[in-house]
C-alpha positions, -999 to 999 in steps of 0.1 A, spaced: 306 -215 -318 338 -214 -338 369 -201 -320 374 -173 -345 342 -157 -334 362 -141 -306 376 -117 -332 343 -101 -340 348 -75 -313 324 -89 -287 341 -104 -256 343 -141 -249 324 -152 -280 343 -184 -283 323 -199 -254 289 -193 -268 282 -230 -274 282 -238 -237 257 -229 -210 274 -212 -182 264 -203 -146 297 -187 -137 294 -154 -154 311 -125 -136 295 -91 -132 324 -76 -151 317 -99 -181 280 -88 -181 290 -52 -180 314 -57 -208 287 -73 -229 263 -44 -223 289 -19 -234 300 -38 -265 295 -22 -299 259 -26 -309 264 -45 -341 289 -69 -325 266 -76 -296 235 -83 -318 256 -104 -341 269 -125 -313 234 -128 -298 220 -140 -331 248 -166 -333 240 -179 -299 203 -179 -307 207 -200 -338 228 -225 -319 200 -232 -295 167 -222 -312 149 -220 -345 155 -183 -354 122 -180 -371 100 -195 -344 84 -175 -315 66 -190 -285 32 -175 -280 15 -171 -246 -18 -156 -235 -21 -140 -201 -53 -136 -181 -59 -118 -148 -79 -142 -127 -81 -119 -97 -76 -81 -100 -67 -53 -77 -64 -47 -39 -29 -60 -36 -13 -49 -3 22 -46 -18 37 -12 -26 54 -20 -59 60 15 -74 51 5 -109 19 -14 -102 -16 -1 -108 -31 -29 -87 -16 -18 -54 -43 -8 -29 -20 21 -20 -24 40 -53 -54 55 -70 -50 42 -105 -87 35 -115 -82 -2 -114 -113 -18 -98 -111 -47 -75 -124 -80 -89 -128 -113 -71 -112 -145 -83 -128 -156 -115 -150 -187 -118 -133 -218 -131 -157 -221 -161 -150 -185 -172 -112 -191 -171 -115 -223 -191 -136 -205 -217 -109 -179 -221 -83 -206 -223 -102 -222 -252 -103 -189 -270 -66 -184 -265 -59 -218 -279 -81 -211 -309 -61 -179 -315 -28 -197 -316 -15 -196 -280 4 -226 -267 7 -214 -231 -20 -200 -209 -9 -179 -180 -31 -171 -150 -22 -141 -128 -37 -130 -95 -29 -98 -75 -19 -115 -43 9 -110 -19 5 -148 -15 -25 -170 -21 -47 -182 7 -56 -219 10 -92 -216 -3 -81 -195 -33 -53 -219 -41 -78 -248 -43 -98 -230 -70 -67 -221 -89 -55 -257 -88 -88 -267 -104 -82 -240 -131 -48 -255 -138 -61 -290 -142 -89 -279 -166 -67 -256 -187 -40 -283 -190 -67 -308 -201 -72 -285 -232 -36 -293 -243 -22 -259 -233 9 -254 -212 0 -237 -179 16 -209 -161 7 -190 -129 18 -159 -111 3 -156 -77 29 -138 -55 50 -155 -29 47 -193 -25 56 -216 3 73 -249 -5 40 -268 1 20 -244 -22 46 -248 -50 44 -286 -47 5 -286 -47 6 -265 -80 31 -289 -95 10 -319 -85 -20 -303 -102 -1 -301 -135 12 -265 -135 41 -262 -159 55 -228 -152 56 -203 -123 63 -167 -128 80 -146 -102 101 -117 -114 131 -102 -96 121 -69 -111 155 -51 -108 188 -54 -90 191 -62 -53 206 -27 -48 178 -8 -65 150 -30 -53 143 -12 -20 137 20 -40 108 2 -58 93 -21 -32 94 -20 6 68 -46 15 87 -77 3 124 -83 4 146 -94 -25 155 -125 -5 118 -134 -3 116 -134 -41 147 -157 -43 131 -180 -17 99 -184 -38 121 -192 -68 139 -218 -48 105 -234 -37 93 -234 -72 124 -250 -86 125 -276 -57 89 -286 -66 99 -294 -101 82 -264 -118 97 -245 -146 107 -210 -138 96 -178 -155 117 -149 -141 130 -116 -155 128 -80 -148 115 -45 -157 134 -17 -175 125 19 -168 123 19 -130 150 45 -127 177 19 -126 213 25 -136 233 6 -162 250 -12 -133 215 -22 -119 207 -37 -153 239 -56 -153 234 -69 -118 199 -81 -126 211 -100 -156 240 -114 -136 217 -126 -108 194 -144 -134 223 -159 -152 240 -173 -121 209 -189 -105 214 -227 -100 194 -232 -132 186 -206 -157 149 -197 -159 132 -215 -187 115 -182 -196 130 -147 -191 105 -119 -195 120 -85 -202 94 -59 -194 94 -22 -204 77 -1 -178 42 11 -187 40 43 -167 5 43 -151 -10 75 -137 -14 73 -100 17 52 -94 50 67 -81 66 60 -115 39 77 -135 63 102 -148 93 79 -154 111 86 -187 108 60 -214 135 34 -219 159 41 -248 150 17 -275 185 6 -284 193 0 -247 163 -22 -245 176 -43 -274 210 -45 -257 194 -61 -226 176 -86 -248 208 -95 -266 228 -99 -233 200 -120 -218 202 -143 -249 240 -147 -246 239 -153 -209 210 -178 -209 213 -195 -243 185 -221 -239 159 -199 -222 130 -183 -240 135 -145 -238 101 -129 -238 90 -95 -250 64 -87 -223 49 -55 -209 54 -24 -230 52 -41 -263 23 -19 -274 46 11 -272 72 -6 -295 74 0 -332 74 -30 -356 110 -21 -363 120 -22 -326 103 -56 -322 121 -69 -352 154 -58 -337 145 -76 -305 137 -108 -324 171 -104 -342 188 -100 -308 173 -133 -295 138 -126 -282 117 -156 -290 85 -154 -269 57 -129 -267 23 -124 -250 -5 -125 -275 -38 -107 -275 -53 -73 -270 -46 -68 -233 -16 -77 -211 -31 -76 -176 -42 -40 -170 -25 -25 -200 -28 -27 -238 -10 -51 -260 -7 -53 -298 -38 -71 -310 -36 -106 -325 -41 -94 -361 -12 -70 -359 10 -97 -344 2 -121 -371 8 -95 -398 42 -87 -382 51 -123 -381 42 -127 -417 64 -97 -427 93 -112 -407 89 -148 -418 82 -159 -382 59 -187 -372 45 -195 -338 61 -224 -320 39 -255 -318 27 -268 -285 50 -294 -268 37 -329 -263 17 -333 -231 33 -349 -201 25 -386 -198 8 -383 -164 -26 -367 -165 -27 -340 -139 -61 -353 -127 -44 -385 -116 -18 -367 -96 -34 -375 -62 -33 -339 -52 -64 -331 -31 -62 -298 -34 -68 -91 -182 -56 -70 -154 -25 -73 -133 6 -50 -130 17 -39 -164 51 -53 -156 41 -84 -136 53 -106 -164 
């Protein structure tokens, strides 16, 4: 960016052109507190430097195994500890998953994400999921999975099968985390991210707003994401969908402009990442979504259901895109190595799992 951008009132704007991993917490807090117009203006400048401002990446998410999760995540309707009306469903058949992937591709999705309510996948289950990955990838779709914690060997097996992305959110700050989840440590999440990155998988990692966190917690979450050894290629920003039966059922809604602020700061901190509007989008007005796109969001989940909660339907999304002059991103070229030659032998999750 030009050096005179620093005069627009937002801090440090002269460094927008570079990708940094040395952000300080103070800088992140300063960004979050900047005048709204200055912040969004800067985020849009950064966005245009690294992305087509009128293209949005479109993904579809399918729950391939639902319910009965032993974890106690306070936001999650799939926890076995809460009575939320979510019924247990076994791992889907491969053929059914592939059929859903074909339908997603026909509807315009370029990435197909498969989510399972696991603490961590067992060996037999992982074998079936590996087959799903290979078959979905053969359709020309990018593949993504969210299966809970992974060991280094499990991450490598998924990579060898042709998986492109692995989702594992931090959810909130390290300090606020123990108030939301007690059955898994923050460090365990960071360890899974390290295994995923070491295996050569792309990382999808973000958080959830509306968990009772403070402004400082939001800044610390963004700071942690922006100072990882490599920025996540995809950064989902979820808005809590308060589900009856969970401990957060009565949580107050997130202020809309504060949500936009987080989108804008994520864009500035991680310029090359896709910043995704994820859970809670069905509760957002078209005007709020437009502000989020202006602030640098450039990825959404597509379809009528996001795991166990509603999502704007496809027709509504297409109409909004048309009104805003936005087009879906095209699918990237397939990797040269067919996943079936890798030598590897082997719509209903949490509303904020992505």
